[in-house]
N, C-alpha and C positions, 0 to 999 in steps of 0.2 A: 301173274297170273295163276287162273283155278282151269283146272284141267276138267272139264264134264266125262263120266264116263267111263276112267284110267284106275288104271291103281294106282297112280301117282297122287302125291296129296299135297296142300299146304301148309308149312309148316310155321306157324305164330308163336314165339315166343313170349313169354308174359313172368314179370317178375310176381311172387307171391305177396298176397297183397296189394297187387293192383287190378287194371280189369282191361278185361282183353276182348278185342272182337274179331270173329270169328265170321272173314266175307262168303257172300252165298248172292250171285246174279240174280236178279230175280227179272231182267231186259229179257226179248225173246229179240234171238239174235236171226231167224229166218223168218219169220211172218211177220210185215206191217203193223202196226194197230191191236199186234195180238197184245193180250192180258192175263196176268198169274190167277189161278183160282186157287191152290192150294199149296203151302210149302210145308213139308213136313222137316223136324229134327230127330237126325238116328245117334246114338254113341255107339261105339267099336259096329257092332255084328248086332247089337239089338234088331229086331224085330219091330215092336213098337216105340213110335216116337216118342219122344219127351218134351218135346212143345210142338206144336201146330201153328200154323197160320191161313185161315176160312176167309176166302175173297168169292165163294161163289154165286153169292146172293149179293147181284148187287145195289138192291133198294135197302141194304144197311149196313154196318160199320163194321168192315173184317173183322174179324174172331180170333183173339189169342188165345191157345189153349194152355198148360203146364200142365207136368206130369207131376200132382202134389205129395206123391211120395216119394222124390228126390226131396232132399236138404238143398240143395241147390237151386230147383225151381225158384225162389224170393228172388235170386240174383240176376237173372234170366231176363234177358227184353230181346225180343226181336225188332229188327228195324227196319223198318222201308224205306227206301232211295231211291230216286231216279236211277244215278250214277251206280251206285253199290250199296246194298243192303247186307244184313248182317246180325249175329245172334250177337247179343254183349253180354260179358260175365263178370260180373263184380264180385269184389274184392277174393283174388283166385287165391286158391292157395293147391297143395297139390293134388286132391281127390279130385280138381278139376282134370288134371292134365291126363291125353287121351288122344285119340280119333275119332272127328266127331264129321256126321255125315248131312247135307242138305238136300234133299230131293226138293224140284220146283217143278209143278203140273200148269202149262199151260192152259189156256179156251183150245186152243188150233195146232198149237206147234207139238210135239211129243216133251216128253217127262224129261228133263234133265238133273242130274246127282253132282252133285258139287263133293271132296275128300278134302279135311283140312288136320291137322295132325299141330294140338294143343301142348306146347313143353313149359310145364311151370319153375323156374327157374326160385332157391329159397337162398337168398343170403345169409352168409355167416354171421356170429355173433361179434362184436363189436370187440374188437382187437386190445389186450388188455396187457401192460406192462408192469414188470414185476419190479418189487424194490432194490435197487442194486443193494452187494452188500457193504460199497465203501460215503455211497451217497443216500441221499433220501428224495422222495419223488414225493411233492407234494404241491393240491390245486394247480395242477400243470404244470409244474416245472423242478424241477431237477435240482435240489442243493449242493453246487459241489464246492467244501470250503477250502480249499488245497489245490493252487495253480499245478502244474501240470500233472496231473493225477492221472490214472486208468482205472476207466469202471468199463461192468459188463452190463448191459441191458436185455432184459429176456420177455417176445414178445408172443401171445399165445391166443390163435385163434381156435373158436371153439365153431360146431355147427358147419353149416349151410349145404349146398346142393348145387351142385357136387362142390367137392372140397375145395378150400379157398388159396388162394396162394399171395401168401405172407412175405413182405417186403420192406427192409428200413429205408426213409430217405431222410436224408438233411437240408435243409433248408432247398426241399424237392428238388434233391439232387439224388439218385440212389446212392446209396454207401454197401446196402447188404441184400443180397433177395434170397441167401441156401436157407431155406425152412425143412424141416422133418417133420413125421405124420408121428406122434403119441395119441394113437387109439381115434377118437373123434377129433384130435386139435393137434391143432399144425403149429409149430411151435419155429421161432426164428430169433439167436443170439446170435448179438452185434458187439465187437468189441472195441471201444475208444480211447483213443491214447492219447497224450500228454494236452491235455484241455486244459487252454490257457485262455486271458485275460479278450483272447481275441474269438474264440467259440462262445463269448457272453451273449445269449440272447438267443442263441442258436434253436430253430426250431428242430426238434428228430418227431420224425412221425415213421408211427406203423403201419403200414397197409395190408389189408385185404380184402381180395376182389375173386369173383368163380364165375364173370357173366362181362360183356361189353358192350351191354346197354345201360349198366346204373354206374352210379358213380363208387369209387373203392373204398370201402367202409374203413377209417383209421381211427386211432388216438395219437395224439401230440402231446410232447413236453418242451418245456422251454428250459435253455440251459443259464442256469444260474449259477455265476461263479465267483464266488464270494474273492475280491481284489481289491489291497490296500492303494491310496490314488499312488499316480505316476507323479502326481505336483498337490507341493503346500507352499502356498506362497503370501505373506502377509504385504498388503501393500501398503508403503506409509504417506501419510498426507501431504500434500503437498504444502503446508505453511508451517514455521516451527510451532512448535510446543509451549506453550506460555502454561504458568504456571495458574490455574484455578480457570484456564479456561476447557470451554468442551474439544475435544477432539476423536474423529471418528478413526478407526483403522476397521479397516478390510481383507479376510484371507482370502485367498483361492484357489480351491481342492477339485481337481480334476483327474477321470477314471476313475472312479474309485466305487465300487459294489458292493452291496447295497450301499443308499445314502449314508453319508460318513455320518457319527455324530461328531459335533466340531463342540471344543474345548480351548475356552481360553483363561491361560495362565499369567499372573505376573510375578518373578521368582518360584516360581513352582506352582505359588499359591490359587486355584482356580475360580473364575468367577463364574458368580449362577445365573448370569441372563448377556442373550447375546439377543441377532437377529441371523434367521437362518433363511437364504429363498433361492433358485435356481436358475440358475442363468442359462444354461441350453441342455442338453439331452447328457453331458458327460461333464459338465460343470457345474459345483454348488459353492455360492459366496455367501461367507458367513459373516457379520458386521459387528462390532461391538463399539460403542460410546465413552467415554471413558474422561471423566475429569481428574488430570494431573495437578500432584504435588513435588515440591522438590524433594521431598522425601524418595520422589518416586524416579530422579534424576539415575541413572546408571543402574537401574533394575532392568530385568530382562523379563519382555511382553513374549508368550511364545502362543502359537495356534497349532493346537494339536487336533489330527483325525483320527478319528478310532471305527472300526468296521467291526457290527456285530457277529459274533462268531468267529475272528479272526483275533488271531495271537499279535502283539505290537501294534504299533501305529505310527502313523508320519506325523512330522510337525515342522513348522517354519520359526526362527526365535528372531529377534533383533531387540538389540541394547535402547533403551528409551533415555531421549536427549532431552532435558526440559528443561527451556528456560526461566530463570528466574531472576529478578532484581536485587540487589543483595538483601544481607543483615549482618550487623557489625557487632560484635560483644569484645570488648575492650576487658583484660585483666591484666595485674601486676603481675609481671614477671616470678616464676619462681627464685629462688627460694625463700624472697623478701617479704617481712609481715607488713602490711600497711597501717600499723598500729605502732608502729617499731622503725618509720623513716626517721634518719638525723641528718641534720645539716653536714654535709661533707660525703653524706653518701652515695652509689652509683644507682640510681634508677632506670628502671626500662618497664615497658609495656607493650602488649603483647597485642594489636587487634585481631582479634578471629573473623575473616571473614569466608562468608557463604553466598557465591553469586554465581549465577551459568547464563552468557561470559562470563570469565572470571574479571573483578571488578580494573576497569583501567584506572580509576587514580584511588588513593587511602591518602585524606588529607586528617591535621592532629589540630584537637584545637582545645585552649588550655584558656579555661573562665571563658568558655563563647568565643573568644578570639583565634582568626587561625595563627599557626605556630609557622614561621620562619628559622627554620634552621641557622640560615644566617644572620639573623640578627642577635643569637642569642648560639657563644660558643660552648656553653655548657652544651647544645643539645644538638642528635645529631639521630636521624632518621634513616630507616634504608627498609624499602618495603611497607610493610604491617608492622615494624618494631620502628617505638620511640626511645631512646636512651637519653639520660640525663645523666652528666657526671658531672661529682661532685654536687649535689644537689642545694639549694639553698632558700633561704624560707622565699624567696618569693615564686620561689615553683610551688609552692603550697595552690592548692584548691580543684576546681574542676577539669577532668581531663576526661576527654570524648574522642573517639574517629568517626569520618564519615567517609566512606565506601560511594564507588558510582561504579554502574557499569548501564550501557543503551538502554535499559528496560528502567532505568532510577535511580538515585541516590537516599541513601539511610545515614542516619544517627545512632551512633551505639547508646547506651544509656550513660550517664557519665560515672567514674570513679574518682574518687577525692581522696587527697594525699594530704594530710597535715604535717608540713617538717616540723621534726621537733629542735628545740634549738637551743642553750644555754643564754641567759637572760642579755638584753640589750639594753642601751639608754634610750629610752623614748623621748626623738626628735622633736624640738621645738619647745622643751618645757624650760622653766627659768633657770638660767645659769648665774643670775647676777643677783642677791640679796644686799638689799642695802641696811642699815641698823645702825645704834648707840649703842654705847657702852652702857651694861648693864641693863639694856633691852631686851625682854626674851622674844628667839625668833625662830619660827617655826620655819623648815625649810623641808620641803619635798623632794622623796627624788623617787621618780618613776620610770618601770621599766616594761619593756613585751617581754614574754617567755615563752617556750611551748615546752613542756606545759607549766600550767601555773600554779602548780600546787606544790606546796612545801616548798616556799622560797625563805632564802633564808639574807639578810642582810645586815652588811656590816661598814661603818663608817671610821673613814679615818682622817684627821685633822693634822694635815702639811707632813703626810708619811708619817705620821705616829696615830695606831689605833685605838680609840679612844670610845669608852661606851657613853654610849646616849640615853636618853629619853625617849624607848620610840613611844609613841600614843597610836599605833596598831597599824596594819595594813589593809586599802583600800583596793576597790577593783571595778573597773566602768564596765566590762566585762573584753575591753582589748587590750588593757595595760595595768601595770599592779604598781600602785604607790605607799611607800611607806616612809609616815611623820617624823624630824625628833625636834626636840626642844633644845635649842642650844641659844646661851645668854654671855655675851662676849664679857667680860671682867676689867680688859687691858685691852691695848691695842694691839698685844701679840696674841691677841685672840682673835683678830680682825687676817683672814689669810683663802684659804681652799680646804673646800670637805667635801671628801670624795666617799662614794658611793660604791662598794664591790656589791654584787647579792648568784645566787649561786641558786642551781634546781637539780634532780636528777639527774639531768646529764650534763652539767658541767658549770665550773665556773666563770663570772663575768671577764672579760679579755681585758677592756679598755671600760676603766668608771666613769662613773658619772661624776662630773668635778663641777663642785658648786665654788662661786668667789662669794667672800663675805666684802664687802665695801663700805666703808667709813661714812656717814652721814655730813659730808665738807663738800665748801666748794673745789674743786679742781685747782692744780698748779697750773702757773701761767705756761704757756708756751715757751720755749728755750730752743735756740740754734736756730734762730729765723733767718734765712739769707734769701738777699736778693739776686732775681736772677732774668734774664733776656731783659737788658733793661733797651731801649730808643728814644728817640723823643718824644712818644706818645706811650709808650707802654710800657711795664714791667712785672713781672711775676714775684711772689713772696709764697716760701715753703718753710713749714719749720718742723723743726721733730718732736713728737711726744711719745708715753709712752703708753702700751698698751692696759696698762692696768690701772691707768687714773680712767677712772668716771668722770667724763668728757662727753657731755651732747651733740655740743656748737662751739666752733670757734668764729669771733667776729673779725671786721680790719676796719678800718678808720684811715684814709689817706689824703692828710690837712697842705693848704703849702701855706709853707714853712714861717714866709716872711709874713702874710695877711692871717694865717688860720683859721681862712676858708676853707670846707668841707669840699671835696672832689668827688670823692667816692666812698662806700659803704656797702659792706657786703657781710652775709656770712654763709659758711659751711658746715658740713659733717666731718670736712677732712682739711688739717691746717693748709689748704694749697689755694691760693688765690692769685684771678688776673686780673689785673687793675689796666682800664687802659682810658682814651680820651684824655693825656694830659699835656699840658702847655711843654713844649723843649727846651731846653737849657734851664731847667724849673726845678728848683728845691725843694722838692716832699716832704712830711712827717708820717712816718706810715706806724700806724698803733694797733699791736695785735692781743687778745683777749681771751681765753675760756671760760665756758660756763656750763652750769648741772642746772636740777632744780633744786641744789642746795646754794646758790650763789653766781657769783662769778668771780673770774683769779685776778692778780693784779694784770697789767697789759704790759706790755712788753712793745719796747720804742724804739723805733729805726730812723736814719735821718738818710735819703738818698737825691740825686739827682737828675734827668732826663737830658740826655742829651742835645746837641745841636743838630739844625734841620742841616743833610746832606747838600753842598752846591754841586749839582751833577756839572755844572758849565765848568765851573776851574778844576772838575776831579778829571775832564777831557784834556781840559789845556796842560794839564801836568803830566797827562800820558802823554800829549805832542810833546812837549818836552823831554823827554825820555825816549822816543824815538820820529827824529823829524823828517824818516821819511814815510811817516804817517800823514802826511801834510798832501802830500799831493791826494794820496788817496783819500783823505779829507774833502777837498776843494772835489773829487770827481764822484763824492760821494752826497756832496753838497747840492751840487749841478744833476745830479740824477733829481734830488727831492724834486727840486725845483722845477724838471721837467713833471715828476708825478704828478705832483702840487697841480701844476695849471692843466691839465688833465682832471684830474678828480673833480676841479672847481669847476671845469665843464660841463662835467657830467651833476655833478650836486645841482648847478644852475635848471639842468632838466629836470632833474628829480624833484625838487621844486616846486618849478610849474608843475609840474604830475603830482604835488602835494604829498610827495612821500618823502620819508623819512627813514622805513625799513621795506628793503626788498628784501624778497628769494630769488635763488640762482634756479637754473631747473630740479638740480637735485636737492632740494629743500633747504640747503645751508642759509641760513642769515647772513646779511652782510649792512653792517651801518654803514652811515654815509656821512658825508660833513652837513653837520646843521649851521646853514647862514647866520650870521646875527639878529636879521628880521626875524627868523622863526623861535630862537632862543631867550631874545630880549624882555626879561621879569621873571624868568624865569628859576634864576640864583640869587642870591640875594650875597652878594658878593660888591667886595669892591671896583667896578672897573678900571677905576683909574690905574690900577696896581695889576692887573690880567689883563691878557689879549682876548683877540678873537678867538673862537670855537676855532681847533683845528681837524682837520680830518683825521679818519680810522682808516689803515690801509687796509684793501678787501683782502680776501684771503687769496690762499698761494695751493690748489688743489692737488700738485705733484710735489708738495715738498714726500718724505720719506722717514723723518724723524719730526720728534716733537724738539722744539727751542725755542727760544724767545729772541726776538731778531732784535736787531741795533735801537739804540736809544735814539728818541727823539726828541724835541722842544717839547716843555711843560706845555701843556693845555690847561684852560681855563677848568675849576670846578672838579668834576671827581673824572670828567674822560680822561686828564692827564696820566691817569695809572695803565691806560688803553692805548696812548699813543706811540703811535709806529708802534707797533707790538703784534703778533698774533703768535699762537700755540696750534701745533695742527697735531695731531694725533694718528697713528698707523694702526688700523685696526687685525692686528693679528697677522701683520706682515702684507693686507692686500695691498694691491694698487691699483682697485676701482674707484672711480672717484664718487659715488656713491656710499661707497666703503666709508670714507674720510671724514672727521669732524674736524670743522673746521673756523676760522674765523680771529676776532680781537682775542685779547687777554679777559675782555669776558666772556665771551663765546666759548671758548677756548675753557673756559672754567665749569660751565655751563655744562659745555657737552664730555666733558669728564666725568659725571654725574654717573653715575656711581664710582666713578673707579680711582679720580685720585684721592689722597687722606687730605683731610684740611689740616693736619700738622705741618703738610712737605707745601702747603698753600699759603696759607695765609693763616698761622697758630693764634692771631689775636685780633680771627675775625668774630661777626656775630650774624644772627641770621636773618636772611632775604632782607638782604639791602634791593631799594628800590629806585632808579631814575626815571623821574619822569620829563618824559622832552616833550615841547605840541601839544601836551594834551594824548600823544601817542608815548608808551611806554614799552618797554624793553625791561625782563625781569631775571637778575642772577640769582639762582637758589644755589647757597651754598650746604646742603645736607648732603656733602659727599660721604661717600661709603671708605671705610677703614681699608679696604685693600684694593686698591687698584691694579690694574694688569699689568705682570711683572714687564711687559714689553713697550713700556711707555716708561720715558726717561723722566724721574724727578724730577721738577721745577726746582731750581737752588732757591733754599730759603733764605740766604740770605738775601737773592734780587729781587726776589717778590715783594718783601718785609721790606726793604730800602722803598719800591715804588708805591707801596701803601703809605709807608710814611712819608713820602715827596708832597702825598695827596693831602694827606691829613695834617700837614704844615700850610698847607694854601688855605684851608680854611679854618683855623683855627684861630685865637689869639681878642674874637672878638665876640660879642653874641648875640651877632644875625647870624654870621659864619657856626657856633656851636649849634645855632638852633639848626641848623641845614643841617649839619652832621646827623643830630639827634634825629631828626625826619628821617634821612634816607638811609641808615643805618639799623634803626630801631623799631 
């Protein structure tokens, strides 16, 4: 409030340079409707006003007057308002400070005077922070290069009316208010102890103030503590690192100040390019894109963070694991020299494989064929080593190895070994030479040798070394041949000529032997023997010398009584099997040898075939020896009659069904009786001599051993040889029905294939006899294997020969029967 006409005054405080409003009430407080006629402004005790406001004449606008002599008149202006009028002074300075008096003259009311005191405050200058001794202030930051430092900061403030108060603040928190006056300045020094990374980016402010109406004047610096990062970490890729594939590595750096310089290194060698970006305020991420090779496997990749102005660094490292397919290099084991490998030496190869992951398998190859050590006792392999003990010629060639891991398969280059060896005879060369006396003969000795240079040939005749005229040495690239000219002058010059060859490796161990054979017919066969005589067959075997030049043996068999030739054959060996003969007949055998120069003199042999065995008489004789067998024979006869009756009924049933050959549920063939109506006209035989067809007994599936059943009466035609007979074979001791081969003798012979040997079953057999019965056929193939199973009892040769002989006896003697025999067995 303003008090008029009193000694009290209103105080107005204003800042230098601002504007001040000095109030003066111009409203009448005593007379309603009164108005102001004149306002006068005085300073201090001066009598003359420096500013007037004249509102006496209402017909004109009020008049303002300013003392032109005052410098401040241009900055002064009286403002009239309904509520509060006053003098406004612009851009105040200390010269404006003082007491002011406002006089107000009303039209009716008495004059009123108002006192106003103007106080002008001059703010201090901006505080100045001095450079500390162990730090540097630049661009509003104080650079602290070591953690846990102690620094002293001085703040100096000049000017200000009244003198200012100077204080230090840290992040708006007062930390020091002690200040001292030095002349016209105020100084405040603050000491900061153990500055750490926690003080990073803190704001230190020096404030100066001398009033409470204006904002304190301040100067601030930000603390910048240089620190190495607390964390440097390489983030490994999620996927495996593979050779030739691009991969990204990232490095995480935390809480470094200022931003670090990031360097990527591989085994200490820095990369020049990488990508760096900020993740957040305290984290920096660096990325590098690499394409690595197998040579980088196992190397160290490092991410290093350096801070400018600081010694040392922080880094993270990892060991690179680069996966790559194998490479394979084959080398000959030391101290072997590849050009000096000789037959009998031990050789080994080393397959050097570089692979990650390591090779899961290594295979060796010889001439592109995989080596199987189990197939060659000379070869051993262990991991990446292949050893050949006592190397042979066949081991020459190209060797390579193959390595495999999960990323691929690779073959090494070939390494070639050429096994050196002394000369050896070339297989397949001519070993026999035919010549006549005084006829020049060229003999060729061919050998294989390595090396084939500087070969020396030596010729030996019947163990005596003789000098022969050699016509030179020729070669086709793989073998070497020497030719000599040999002229026999007498029979003593015929014999064996041997050829010995040597090279730098050694001498030939086994010579090449050549037989010199005279150009003459061979001598006749000698020591001829007749063996295995039966009623229809026999065999002839003659001995001969290997030195005799015989290319073929011939035989003619003729009936001695008539001279009729019944058999002719040729063979490269002096062995013959004569078949299809008549029983109790005398035959003349003519045997001779032949070659390209003619035939030898023949050798004649006379022999007689045996009689046909009488089975019935043989049984009676057996019964005479043991009368107790009579009752057994009666029992067997009754049993056979019952069986014949049953089979006859079944056969009639099968005949009605047009069936001749049937099979049981397990696929075993059973041959049943064929009645006369079905067989009529099938065999060209004398029906007066032979009875009707007899049945063939069925199989017995539960038999556990191989036997021939008791003999039965002879049957007509070829069927008699299988009458009442069965062969059962137990397949490896098995008991299941479908594991038996069952049936008659013919069926047994068929099922034996390929187990029974033909020598044990029928020595004088021919291939593929076929029986045709009522336009249906069954076929017995006797292409037997030579090795029947050991668990099968061999059928006695004599018994089977006897049965086949019985059969032949019934079908021989007439042209028709001979014709049938040939058609059936040939």
